[in-house]
C-alpha positions in Angstrom: -28.9 28.7 -68.3 -26.0 25.9 -67.4 -22.7 26.9 -66.5 -19.9 25.5 -69.0 -17.8 22.9 -66.9 -14.5 23.7 -68.1 -11.2 21.7 -67.2 -10.1 24.5 -64.9 -13.6 24.8 -62.7 -13.3 21.1 -61.8 -9.8 21.1 -60.8 -10.7 24.3 -58.8 -13.6 22.3 -57.4 -10.8 19.4 -56.5 -8.7 21.6 -54.8 -11.6 23.2 -52.2 -13.1 19.7 -51.5 -9.4 18.5 -50.7 -8.8 21.8 -48.9 -11.9 21.4 -46.6 -11.1 17.8 -46.3 -7.6 18.7 -44.8 -9.1 21.1 -42.4 -11.8 19.2 -41.5 -9.2 16.3 -40.8 -6.0 18.2 -39.5 -8.0 20.5 -37.0 -7.9 18.3 -33.9 -9.7 19.8 -30.3 -8.1 18.4 -27.2 -9.9 18.5 -24.1 -8.4 19.4 -20.8 -6.4 16.9 -19.2 -6.0 14.7 -22.5 -3.4 14.4 -24.6 -2.7 12.8 -28.4 0.5 10.8 -29.4 1.2 11.9 -32.6 2.8 9.7 -35.3 4.4 10.9 -38.6 5.0 8.3 -41.0 4.9 5.3 -38.6 7.0 7.3 -36.1 6.8 9.1 -33.0 6.6 12.7 -34.1 4.8 15.0 -30.9 2.2 15.1 -28.0 -0.9 17.3 -28.9 -1.9 18.7 -25.8 -5.3 20.6 -24.7 -6.5 23.3 -26.9 -6.7 23.2 -31.0 -4.2 21.7 -32.9 -3.6 20.9 -36.5 -2.1 17.8 -37.9 -1.6 16.9 -41.6 -4.1 14.3 -42.7 -2.8 10.5 -44.0 1.0 11.7 -43.0 0.1 12.5 -39.2 -2.1 9.7 -37.3 -2.5 9.7 -33.6 -1.4 6.3 -32.1 -4.2 4.5 -29.9 -3.5 3.0 -26.5 -4.8 -0.2 -25.1 -7.0 0.1 -21.8 -8.6 -2.7 -20.0 -11.7 -1.5 -17.5 -13.5 -3.9 -15.6 -17.4 -3.9 -15.2 -19.1 -5.5 -12.2 -22.3 -7.5 -13.1 -23.5 -9.0 -10.0 -20.8 -11.3 -8.1 -18.4 -11.0 -11.4 -16.1 -8.7 -13.0 -15.8 -8.6 -16.8 -13.0 -6.9 -18.7 -13.7 -4.6 -21.3 -10.9 -3.8 -23.8 -10.9 -0.6 -25.9 -8.2 0.9 -27.9 -8.2 4.7 -27.2 -6.4 7.6 -28.9 -7.0 10.1 -26.5 -4.9 9.4 -23.3 -6.6 10.8 -19.9 -4.2 12.1 -17.7 -6.2 12.2 -14.9 -6.1 9.6 -11.7 -7.7 6.5 -12.8 -9.0 3.8 -10.5 -8.7 0.0 -11.5 -11.1 -2.2 -9.2 -9.8 -5.9 -10.6 -11.2 -9.1 -9.2 -10.6 -10.8 -6.3 -7.2 -12.4 -5.9 -6.8 -16.0 -4.4 -3.5 -15.6 -1.9 -1.8 -18.1 0.7 -0.7 -16.7 3.7 2.3 -18.0 5.5 0.0 -20.1 7.7 -1.4 -22.0 5.0 -4.6 -20.1 4.5 -6.0 -19.4 1.1 -7.5 -16.1 1.2 -9.5 -14.0 -1.9 -8.3 -10.2 -1.5 -10.4 -7.5 -3.7 -8.3 -4.4 -4.1 -8.3 -1.4 -5.7 -5.6 0.6 -7.4 -5.2 4.4 -8.4 -2.6 5.1 -11.1 -1.7 8.0 -13.2 -0.1 8.5 -16.5 2.2 11.2 -16.4 4.5 10.3 -19.6 2.1 9.3 -22.2 5.1 8.6 -24.6 6.2 5.6 -22.4 2.6 4.3 -21.7 2.6 3.9 -25.6 6.1 2.9 -26.9 7.4 1.3 -23.4 5.0 -1.4 -23.0 2.5 -3.1 -25.0 -0.8 -2.9 -23.2 0.0 -0.7 -20.1 -3.5 -1.1 -18.1 -2.8 -4.9 -18.4 0.8 -4.7 -17.5 -0.3 -2.6 -13.9 -3.0 -4.8 -13.5 -0.9 -8.1 -13.7 2.1 -6.4 -11.6 -0.4 -5.5 -9.1 -1.7 -9.1 -8.5 1.6 -10.6 -8.4 3.1 -8.0 -5.7 -0.1 -8.7 -3.8 0.8 -12.4 -3.6 4.2 -11.3 -2.8 3.6 -9.1 0.3 0.3 -11.0 1.5 2.3 -14.4 0.9 4.7 -13.0 3.7 1.9 -12.5 6.5 0.1 -14.7 8.7 -3.8 -14.1 8.7 -4.2 -12.3 11.8 -1.3 -10.2 11.0 -3.1 -9.6 7.6 -6.4 -8.0 9.4 -4.4 -6.0 11.6 -1.8 -4.3 8.9 -3.9 -3.4 6.1 -2.2 -0.3 6.0 0.9 -1.8 5.9 0.2 -4.3 3.2 -1.1 -1.1 0.9 2.2 0.6 1.6 4.4 -2.1 0.7 2.6 -3.0 -2.3 2.4 0.9 -3.4 6.5 0.8 -2.7 7.2 -2.6 -4.5 5.2 -1.0 -7.8 6.8 2.4 -7.9 9.9 1.4 -9.7 8.5 -0.8 -12.8 5.5 1.3 -13.2 7.8 4.4 -13.8 9.4 2.7 -16.4 5.9 2.9 -18.4 5.2 6.5 -17.5 2.4 5.6 -14.8 2.7 7.0 -11.2 1.1 4.6 -8.7 -0.9 6.8 -6.2 -2.1 4.3 -3.7 -3.4 0.9 -3.5 -6.6 0.0 -1.3 -7.2 -3.6 0.0 -11.1 -3.6 0.0 -12.2 -6.8 1.1 -10.7 -10.2 2.4 -13.0 -13.6 1.9 -11.9 -16.7 3.8 -13.1 -20.0 3.7 -16.3 -20.9 5.5 -14.3 -23.3 7.9 -11.6 -20.7 8.8 -14.4 -18.2 9.3 -16.1 -20.2 11.6 -12.9 -21.2 13.7 -12.2 -17.6 13.9 -15.4 -16.8 15.4 -15.1 -19.7 17.7 -11.7 -18.3 18.7 -13.0 -14.7 19.1 -15.7 -16.0 21.7 -13.0 -18.1 23.9 -10.9 -15.1 23.9 -14.1 -12.9 25.4 -14.8 -15.6 27.7 -11.2 -15.6 28.9 -10.9 -11.8 29.0 -14.4 -12.1 31.1 -13.0 -14.4 33.4 -9.5 -12.8 33.7 -11.8 -9.2 34.7 -13.9 -11.2 37.0 -10.9 -13.1 39.1 -9.1 -9.5 39.2 -12.3 -8.0 40.8 -12.8 -10.7 43.2 -8.9 -10.3 44.1 -9.2 -6.7 44.4 -12.2 -7.0 46.6 -10.8 -9.7 48.9 -7.7 -7.7 49.3 -9.5 -4.4 50.2 -12.1 -6.6 52.4 -8.4 -7.9 54.2 -7.1 -4.6 54.9 -10.3 -3.3 55.9 -10.3 -6.1 58.6 -6.6 -5.2 59.3 -7.4 -1.5 59.9 -10.3 -2.5 62.0 -7.9 -4.8 63.9 -5.4 -2.2 64.5 -8.1 0.3 65.4 -9.5 -2.0 68.0 -6.1 -3.0 69.6 -5.2 0.8 69.9 -8.7 1.7 71.3 -8.2 -1.6 73.9 -4.6 -0.5 74.6 -6.0 3.1 75.2 -8.9 1.9 77.4 -6.5 -0.4 79.6 -3.8 2.6 80.0 -6.8 4.8 81.4 -8.5 2.4 83.3 -4.8 1.6 84.8 -4.4 5.1 85.4 -7.9 5.5 86.9 -7.0 2.8 89.1 -3.5 4.3 90.3 -5.3 7.5 91.0 -7.9 6.0 92.8 -5.3 3.6 95.0 -3.3 6.9 95.7 -6.3 8.7 97.0 -7.4 5.8 99.5 -4.0 5.7 100.7 -3.7 9.6 100.9 -6.8 9.2 102.5 -6.3 6.3 105.2 -2.6 6.7 105.3 0.3 5.3 103.3 1.7 2.6 105.8 3.0 -0.7 104.4 -0.3 -2.1 106.2 -2.8 -0.1 104.8 -1.2 -0.2 101.4 -1.8 -4.3 101.7 -5.3 -3.6 103.2 -6.3 -1.5 99.8 -4.7 -4.0 97.8 -6.6 -6.8 99.3 -9.8 -5.0 99.1 -9.3 -4.4 95.3 -8.3 -7.6 94.5 -11.5 -9.0 96.3 -13.6 -6.8 94.2 -12.4 -8.3 91.2 -13.2 -11.6 92.5 -16.9 -10.5 93.5 -17.2 -8.9 89.7 -15.9 -12.5 88.3 -18.0 -15.0 90.7 -21.7 -14.3 88.5 -20.2 -15.4 85.6 -18.1 -18.4 86.8 -21.5 -19.2 88.3 -23.3 -19.2 85.0 -20.7 -21.3 83.3 -21.2 -24.4 85.3 -22.9 -25.9 88.2 -20.3 -25.6 90.7 -18.1 -23.0 91.8 -14.6 -23.7 93.4 -13.1 -20.2 95.0 -9.4 -20.7 95.8 -8.2 -20.2 99.4 -6.5 -17.1 98.5 -10.3 -15.6 97.7 -11.3 -16.3 101.2 -8.6 -14.4 102.6 -9.0 -11.7 100.3 -12.9 -10.8 100.9 -12.0 -11.4 105.1 -9.5 -8.7 104.5 -12.4 -6.8 103.0 -14.6 -7.4 106.1 -11.9 -6.2 108.0 -11.3 -3.1 106.2 -14.8 -2.2 106.7 -14.9 -3.1 110.2 -11.6 -1.1 111.0 -12.1 2.2 109.1 -15.3 1.7 106.9 -15.2 1.2 103.3 -12.5 3.0 101.4 -15.2 5.3 100.1 -16.0 6.5 103.4 -12.2 6.9 104.1 -11.8 9.2 101.1 -15.0 10.8 101.7 -13.8 11.7 105.3 -10.2 13.0 104.2 -11.9 14.8 101.0 -14.1 16.8 104.1 -11.3 17.5 106.3 -9.1 18.7 103.1 -12.2 21.0 102.0 -12.0 19.8 98.1 -15.3 17.4 98.1 -16.6 18.9 95.1 -13.7 18.6 93.0 -12.4 15.1 94.0 -15.6 13.0 94.9 -16.3 12.4 91.4 -12.7 10.8 90.5 -12.6 8.9 93.9 -15.8 7.2 93.3 -15.3 6.6 89.9 -11.7 5.0 90.1 -11.9 3.0 93.5 -15.5 2.0 93.6 -15.8 0.9 90.0 -17.2 -2.5 90.9 -18.9 -1.5 94.2 
């Protein structure tokens, strides 16, 4: 059976439909870390935070914000522009294309950077600037050119952290007016012209070769110094050894002469005889060497006298060794002193 559709029923149905539409249009669920800027009749009214929110349809409307994002396709970056009513408060990265920058030494390099920013005041991001993401991008590019333009190419490679900090510090004040916080800026890649890269490679090879040459020269210098010090120490030790040896020989000869004189008497004539005998022994030791060095040997006149003294000494008292031995037998100290006398006075006999 058909129900009659009266004016009251139709009006009720219209009210129900409008109520459902109001509920559907007015019920807004905002996710965590998102915010909506709500305008009432074209002017700012409030912000919708995360959770369930209710707005008045057709009277209150969310204001969209324009965002630019880059998508890398091959070696090229393509900008994608979108109007979004949900403003993301999370930290966002903007990987903008490489920018040509001229350094102070007139070298053009292409720098690819990444910018990390965060919207902390959605109202300012919407109303204080027409296109927030584009403004941040242009500010980053101009600041990058300004900072890098004050540096030389070599310093640019050595001071990436310094470049990042300077760009971030220069962008903080203007970005804060737009309700944006610049977290950090990173220089990702620095591309140079091929001829500049080749020149730097050659310079690096030359520098490494120079370091190797310097290291080798320093090693040779240290080796020469060590060798000279060794030779010096060796010469000093040899000289000290010769000195001690000469002293010991002289002391031995002195003791030998004393023993001989004690044995045969210490008169002046005996002293001259003993000295002549010792000098004669020295001449006899040198004669074989002198004979080897030449065909003729010239013996000084004094040598003949010394040799004659030796003969007279042997005829009168026998050899000095015999005299010392007789003296030792007489004194009863043969066993204790014979070795010293023979080793001193009769060294060359």
